[in-house]
N, C-alpha and C positions, 0 to 999 in steps of 0.2 A: 320190240320191233326194231331195235338198234338205233332209235332216235336219241341223239345226245341229250343229256339232262343235267341241270344243276340242282343239287340237293340243297335247298335253301334253309333247311332246318332238320333237326333230329329231336326225338323225344329222349328224356332221361330214363334211366333204368335202375331199379334197386331190387333186391331179392331177400326173401325170408323163408325159413323152414321151421315149422312148429311140430312138436311131438306132444301129443296128449296122452298122459299115462293114466291107466286105470288099475285093474288088478295087478298083483305082483307076478302073475303068470297067466297063460291062457286058461280060461275056465270052460267047463262043460256047459253048453248052452241049455241043456235040459235041466241039469241040477241047479244052475244059477240064473237061467233066464227069468226075468221079472224081478230079480233081486239085485244083482250086480250091475252097476252102470256100465254101459258099452261105450268105450272111447271113440270107436269108429262112428257110431250114430251121433254122438255129441259133437265131434269135430266137424262132421258133415253139416250139422245144424249151424254151427258158428260160421262156417264158410259161406253157406247160402245167405246168411244175414249180412254179408258184406255188400249185397246188391239190393236195390229197390226193384219193385215190380216192373218198371220200365227199362231195367238193365243198367241204370246209372249206379254209381258207387255210393253206398250208404255209410261208409266208414266215417265217423265223426272226426272232423279236423283234417281229413286227407286232402281236401281241395283248398285248404286255407292258402291264400297268397297266389293262387293260380291266375295267370294273366290270359284272358281270352284272346284268340287270334284277331288281328286287325281286319278291317274291311278289305284292305289290299291283299292280305295273305289269304283270306277266304276266296277272294276273286281269283287269285292265281291257282289255288288248289282245285277250285270248281271249274277252271278252264279246261281241264282234261276230263272228258266224260268217263264214267265208270262203266265198264263192260261186265255186266253181271254174268252173262254166259261164259265169257272168257275166264272169269274168276272161278266159276264152278268147274270148268274144264281143268283148271290149274290145281284146284284144291280138293274137289269132290264134294264141296258144300257151298250153299249160298252165303252171301255176306250179311248174316243176320245177327252177328255178335254186337256187344256194346249197347249203348243207349239208343232206344228207339226214337225216331223222329229227327235224327241227325244224319245227314248224307254220308254215305260210306267213304267218300273222299276225305271228309273231315274226321270221322270216327277213326280212320286208319292212320292218321298222321298228326292231327292237331288237338286231339282230345286225350285226356288221361285214361288209363286202363288198369284193371286189376285182374290178373289171370292165374288160374290154378295150373301149375306145370306138372304136378304129379300128386297122387294120393295113394297111400299104401297102408294096409292094416291086415293083420291076421293071416289066414291061409289063402294062397292064390294059386295052388296047384290044381291038378286034374281032380275031377269029382268033388265031393263035398267033405267038409270037416266041421262038425257042429261045435263051434267054440264061441266064446266071447273073448275077443282079443285083449291082450295086455296093454297095447298102445295103438295109436293111429298117428300117421304123419302126413303132413301136407306141405308141398313146396309152392311158393307164390312168387310171382314177379309182377312189378308194377311199372308202367310207363308213365312218366310225368311230363308236364309242360312247363313253360316259362313261369317263374315265380314260385314254383313248388320246391321246397327244400327236401332233398332225399332223406336227411336225418329226421325231420319232422314228420314226413310221410310214414317212415318206418315206425316211429313212436306212436302215431295214431293207430296203425294196424295192430301193434302190440297191445295197446289199451283196449281195442275192440275185442281181441281174443281174451285178454285177462278178465274183463268185466263179465264174460259169458261162461266162464268155467264153473261147472256145478260142483258142490261139495263132494269130496271123495275122489276127485280127479285132480291131476297136477299137470300144468302146462310148462313145457320146456322149449326155449328157443335154441334150436340145433345149429342154425346158420343164419347170419345176418350180414348183408353187404349193402352199405349206402353207396351206390354206384354213381354213374355220371348224371349231371344235371342236363336239362334240356338246352338246346342250342338253336339259335336262328341268326342268320346273317342278313343285313339290310340289302334288299335286292336292287336298290338304286345306287349302291356304292360304285365308285369308279372301277374297282377291280372286278366286281361282279359283272358290270356292264362290259368290260373288256373280255371276260371269259364268255359271256353270252354272244358277243360279236364273233369270236373265233368258232364257237360251237354252231352258230347259225350258218356259217359258211361250210360246215361239214355235212349238212343235210338239207335238202330242199324244203323240208317241213319246218326247219328252224329248230331252235333249242327249247326244250320244255323246262319249266320251273316247277320243281317238285318239293314237297315236304315229306320226308321219310318218317315212318312211325318207329323205325328201329333206333338203335343207339350205338355210338362209337365213343368209348370213354375218352380217348386222347384228343378228340376234335375240340371240345370246349376248353380243355386244358391248354392246348396249343395257342388258341386265341387269347386266353387269359395271361399266360406267361410272356407271350411275345408282344402283346398289345396290338396285334395285327388281325387280319381277317382270315378265316379258314374257308376257302372255296372248295366245295366238293363237286366234282363232275362225275356223273354216274354213267357207266357203260354196261352195267350188269343186266341180265335178262331173267325173266321168271324161270326159264328152263334151266338156269344155273343151279337152282335148288339150294340156296344158301343154307348152311348148317345140316344138310342132308348127307348121308353116307357117300352119295355119288355127286357131291358138289363139283361144279366145273366152271371154267372160264376159258373161252376160246382164244386162239392166237389172233384172230381178227379183232376181237374186243381189246386185246392187249395192244395191237397196233393202233387202234383208234385212240386209246388212252395216251400212247407214246406221242402221236402226232399232235394231239391237243396240248399236251404238257410242253412239248418243244415250242409250239407256236406261242403259248402263253408266256413262257419265260423270255422268248425273243422280244415280244411286244413290251413286257414289263421292263426289260433291259433298256429299251429305247427311252423310257420315261423316268427311270429311277435315277436319283442323283449319284 
């Protein structure tokens, strides 16, 4: 709705791809059904065991070190009502993913997640093909919160899969990336307060404070190496369709970003030594 917002936090992200090998070639499902282990079935079983019945993450050790959001952070994220109907219009589905019993505002920004990005095995063309596939592959991404180590989270997922591989099958890690850690900025800092003042003046509804469930690798790194604060002001809209083939960003949004940036630098220049 073009209301200016400060993104006060981001989740971390890491990725893994597993390949579970079975027979050394695709087998006839009539001749070998009931005899040869099916890697597609076994990989699907291991994947589903990553979750508890309530949708929470069941991977042992994955949540170690996780720092729960503060009361102030929860208050800020809950200050913006969640429009279920608008979410359905934007995505085509209701917001029922993740752990049940947690508000969608929190599930989508301040809670860790484990998602299946892709699953492939065997024949996927038109019609049928009666085989037991030689291998199955799954791509995973995880969003982490403060306190979680990307390396330790990846190690816990690897252990989860390795412990569940049945005899006769072989697990291979095809891709592994320990990506960005989670990031949050103190909303009461002088520079955030300055940015809020400028953004409040740009819209009669004032500036929103948001915690984004996505990740931007460089943001945490900038704060770490500079010893400063990274303030993110958001002007993106749902209709921009981030990561979609027709992703967009309007000239008007660009102008809003330009005016905010100029005003912020001007005010910082008045106070900087």
